[in-house]
C-alpha positions, 0 to 999 in steps of 0.5 A, a space after each residue: 878840529 885840528 888836534 895837537 899830538 903829544 908822543 909819550 916815550 920811555 924805556 920798559 917800566 918807566 911809567 908811561 901808562 901811569 903817566 897817561 892814567 894821571 893825565 887822563 884824571 886831570 882831563 876828566 877833572 877839566 870836563 874833557 871827553 876822553 876816549 881810547 885805550 890804556 894798556 896796563 901791565 899785569 904782574 905776578 910775583 913781580 914779573 910782567 906776565 900780561 897786558 890788558 886793554 882798558 876802554 877809556 870811556 867805558 872802563 871795560 877791560 880785556 886781556 890784550 897779550 900774554 908772554 909768548 911761549 910758542 913759535 906759531 907765526 900764524 898768530 898776532 905776536 911780537 918777539 915777546 908777546 902773543 896778542 888776543 885777536 878778539 881783543 885787537 878787533 874789539 880795540 879797533 872798534 873802540 878807536 873807530 868810535 872814539 872820535 871826535 873827542 877832546 882827549 884821545 889816548 893810544 897806549 901804545 903803538 909799537 912794532 905791530 902797528 908801525 912795522 907790521 901794519 897790524 894791531 891798533 890799525 884804527 888807532 893809526 887812522 884816528 891819530 892821522 885824522 886829528 879829530 881831537 883836541 889832543 892825542 896822547 900816544 905812547 911810543 917806544 924810543 926805538 920807534 920814535 923816528 917812524 912816529 915823528 911822521 905825525 909831526 907831534 907838538 911835543 915828545 915827552 920822555 918818562 924817565 922813572 915810575 910816577 908815584 
């Protein structure tokens, strides 16, 4: 199987995860075997306070990240988010067990993966393997030049929240 790759991109809050959820629903209706991770935001009082990780196959949910409030550089973090190491480990296992599949969803690869070589490392390996019919990978616009090394068949820009 030499799979196609679509990169889904857009600014913060544009609806990239919602796009992936709706595409996943269509793929399931078509009988596709879908695997990977969705990363929906968690909101409190209209503010994004956390990110969850959801296993596409099982539906299992875990807290992936919370807003960073410490300067402890020993922990997995970006400028804004502090990541749960147990969830990163669990997610990498999900990606290791995802292939082969019809649809691989990776929501998302960001600075951890593309700049630091941390985070969803197994997702990066899964993307490179092409052992899927189609991979849908969420990447921020600022990181597109790095992600284009995968030679995607399409780059889809989500410009507003999908209802």
